[in-house]
C-alpha positions in Angstrom: -3.3 -17.6 -2.9 -0.2 -18.5 -4.9 -0.3 -22.1 -3.7 -3.9 -22.6 -4.6 -4.8 -24.2 -7.9 -8.0 -22.9 -9.5 -9.5 -26.4 -9.4 -8.9 -26.7 -5.6 -10.1 -23.2 -4.8 -13.2 -23.6 -6.9 -14.1 -26.9 -5.3 -13.7 -25.7 -1.8 -15.3 -22.3 -2.1 -17.9 -22.5 -4.8 -21.1 -21.5 -3.1 -23.6 -23.4 -5.4 -26.3 -21.1 -4.1 -29.4 -20.0 -6.0 -28.7 -16.3 -5.3 -25.8 -13.9 -5.6 -23.4 -14.3 -2.8 -20.5 -12.4 -1.3 -17.0 -13.8 -0.8 -13.9 -12.4 0.9 -10.4 -13.7 0.3 -7.9 -12.6 3.0 -4.9 -12.8 0.7 -3.5 -11.4 -2.5 -4.4 -13.8 -5.2 -2.3 -15.1 -8.0 -3.4 -14.8 -11.6 -4.4 -18.4 -11.6 -6.4 -17.9 -8.5 -8.2 -14.9 -10.0 -9.2 -17.0 -13.0 -11.0 -19.3 -10.6 -12.5 -16.4 -8.7 -14.0 -15.0 -11.9 -16.1 -18.2 -12.1 -17.8 -17.5 -8.8 -21.1 -15.7 -8.5 -21.8 -12.7 -6.4 -19.3 -10.2 -5.0 -15.7 -10.5 -3.9 -14.0 -8.5 -1.1 -10.2 -9.0 -0.9 -8.2 -7.7 2.0 -4.5 -7.7 2.8 -2.7 -5.4 5.3 0.2 -5.0 2.8 -0.4 -2.2 0.4 2.2 -3.6 -2.0 0.3 -6.9 -2.2 -3.0 -5.2 -2.7 -1.4 -3.1 -5.4 -0.3 -6.2 -7.2 -3.7 -7.7 -6.8 -5.3 -4.6 -8.4 -3.1 -5.2 -11.4 -4.1 -8.8 -11.5 -7.8 -8.0 -11.3 -7.4 -5.5 -14.2 -5.8 -8.2 -16.3 -7.9 -11.2 -15.5 -11.4 -10.1 -14.3 -13.8 -9.1 -17.0 -14.5 -5.3 -17.2 -18.2 -5.7 -16.7 -17.6 -7.3 -13.3 -15.2 -4.5 -12.3 -17.6 -1.8 -13.5 -20.4 -3.2 -11.4 -18.2 -2.9 -8.3 -18.4 -6.6 -7.6 -14.8 -6.6 -6.5 -13.5 -4.6 -3.6 -9.9 -4.5 -2.4 -8.9 -3.1 1.0 -5.7 -2.9 3.2 -7.2 -3.1 6.7 -6.2 -5.1 9.8 -7.8 -8.5 9.1 -8.0 -9.1 12.9 -10.8 -6.5 13.0 -12.8 -7.8 10.1 -15.4 -9.4 12.4 -16.1 -6.1 14.0 -16.2 -4.1 10.8 -18.4 -6.5 8.8 -19.8 -9.1 11.1 -22.3 -11.7 9.8 -21.8 -10.4 6.2 -20.2 -13.1 4.0 -21.3 -16.4 2.6 -17.8 -17.7 1.9 -14.5 -16.7 3.5 -10.9 -17.7 2.7 -8.5 -17.0 5.6 -5.1 -17.6 4.0 -2.9 -16.5 7.0 0.7 -15.4 7.4 2.8 -18.5 8.3 6.3 -19.8 8.3 6.0 -20.5 4.5 8.1 -23.6 4.9 9.0 -24.2 1.2 10.0 -20.5 0.7 12.0 -20.5 4.0 13.9 -23.6 2.9 15.2 -21.9 -0.2 15.5 -18.2 0.7 18.0 -16.8 3.1 17.0 -13.1 2.8 14.5 -12.1 5.5 13.9 -15.7 6.4 11.4 -16.1 9.3 13.6 -18.7 10.9 16.4 -16.2 11.4 17.2 -15.6 15.0 16.2 -11.9 14.7 12.7 -13.0 13.8 12.2 -15.5 16.7 9.6 -13.5 18.5 7.6 -12.8 15.3 7.7 -16.6 14.6 6.5 -17.5 18.1 3.6 -15.0 17.8 2.3 -16.5 14.6 -0.2 -18.9 16.1 -1.8 -16.2 18.1 -2.1 -14.0 15.0 -3.5 -16.9 13.0 -6.2 -17.5 15.7 -7.1 -13.8 15.6 -7.5 -13.8 11.9 -9.5 -17.0 11.7 -11.8 -15.8 14.5 -12.4 -12.6 12.6 -13.1 -14.5 9.5 -15.7 -16.7 11.2 -17.3 -13.7 12.9 -17.6 -12.0 9.5 -19.3 -15.1 8.1 -23.1 -15.4 8.1 -24.6 -18.3 10.0 -24.7 -21.1 7.5 -21.7 -19.8 5.7 -18.4 -21.5 5.1 -14.8 -20.6 6.0 -11.6 -22.2 4.6 -8.5 -21.7 6.7 -5.1 -22.3 5.0 -1.4 -22.1 5.5 1.7 -23.3 3.6 3.3 -24.8 6.8 3.8 -28.3 8.2 3.5 -27.1 11.7 0.6 -28.5 13.8 0.8 -25.4 15.9 -0.2 -23.3 12.9 -2.6 -25.8 11.4 -4.9 -28.1 13.5 -4.2 -26.3 16.8 -5.2 -22.9 15.4 -8.5 -24.4 14.1 -9.3 -26.1 17.4 -8.3 -23.2 19.5 -10.3 -20.7 17.5 -13.4 -22.9 17.6 -13.1 -23.2 21.4 -12.6 -19.4 21.6 -15.7 -18.6 19.6 -17.7 -21.1 21.7 -16.6 -19.6 25.0 -16.6 -15.9 24.2 -19.4 -15.6 21.5 -21.5 -18.7 21.9 -20.9 -19.3 18.2 -20.9 -22.9 17.0 -18.6 -24.0 14.3 -18.6 -27.4 12.5 -15.4 -28.8 10.9 -16.3 -30.3 7.5 -15.2 -33.8 6.5 -12.9 -33.5 3.5 -12.5 -37.3 2.9 -14.2 -36.9 -0.5 -11.8 -34.1 -1.4 -8.9 -36.3 -0.5 -10.2 -39.1 -2.7 -10.8 -36.7 -5.6 -7.3 -35.4 -5.5 -5.4 -38.4 -4.3 -3.8 -38.9 -7.8 -2.6 -35.2 -7.8 -1.5 -34.6 -4.2 0.2 -36.5 -1.4 -1.8 -36.1 1.8 -0.5 -36.4 5.4 -2.5 -39.4 6.8 -2.9 -38.2 10.4 -4.5 -34.7 10.5 -6.9 -34.3 13.4 -8.9 -31.7 11.4 -8.5 -30.6 7.9 -6.0 -31.9 5.3 -2.3 -31.4 4.8 -0.7 -31.7 1.4 3.0 -32.7 1.7 5.7 -32.7 -1.0 7.2 -35.9 -2.2 9.3 -36.9 -5.2 6.2 -37.9 -7.3 4.1 -34.9 -6.4 6.3 -31.9 -5.5 3.6 -29.6 -4.3 3.0 -28.0 -0.9 3.1 -28.0 2.0 -0.5 -26.7 2.0 -2.9 -27.1 4.9 -6.5 -26.3 4.6 -9.6 -26.8 6.8 -13.2 -26.1 5.8 -15.6 -25.0 8.5 -19.3 -24.1 8.6 -20.5 -21.5 11.1 -23.8 -22.9 12.5 -25.0 -19.8 14.4 
């Protein structure tokens, strides 16, 4: 969640429900992100397949989340295969953030070591959209009917952004008879138009693109509601 500012995360994910809720963040969160999470009600489940990332997250939680919240076991950290989350905890969560592995375009532009655009990682790069669909589908299956999912990448690729969202919704409709509604984020764009530069032609969701005046991103996000 390193590319997520607290204000953005809180606006997209805050439940505003009259009862305690459960959230899952499918990523290791930055300290700034955790400060936003601590403002949310209910319980938090955080999952990442990488044990090194979950280890760092545990340290962040200890530093930024109040002890009384930790003592009440309101925060749970796991290192499981996120693609199986829908089977393990189906219809469980009110809010889900699916921050998927992607080509990390900004990082890849500046870092040569282990760059995903290296020829040796071509197959892995080509398989990313399939992995992203599997993770998003699992996130939606783990969400209660009426709950919300935010899908995000830090890529400019339509294959990793809109096409993943559209393909996953079609998959869930055909295989599980689950209906998903894509939320209109026009009001979000207006709220942050002085902070971010938005790509004008996304089919679904919003894409923040870097420019000279607002050197932030790329960051794609799409908010969905599971209807049933």
